C-alpha positions, 0 to 999 in steps of 0.5 A: 317601321324600320327595325334595323339597328342604327349607330351614331357616327360622324356621318349621323345615324347609320345602319350598323349593317352598312359599316365595316367593324374592326378591332385592334389590341395594344398590349405592353408592360404599362397598359392594355388598350382595346380599340373599336372602329366602324368604317364606311367605305374605308373612312373611320366614322366612329372609334372608341378606345378602352384602356387598362392601366397595368401600373396603377394610379399610385405609380404616377403620384407625386408630392405636392408643394403647398405654399 
């Protein structure tokens, strides 16, 4: 049995050890975004982003017109 950890990617399940891992942060007044990327030979095979909205939901609210 092989106990090497795998991760699901666009190329199927791959060993995590075979992939390059990089992160990126985008911080501004409206939001903070953290991006994770897994690369295989320079090609992105898995990417995820996590966003924190600094303005809140109420800042985007609008009144609805009911007819």
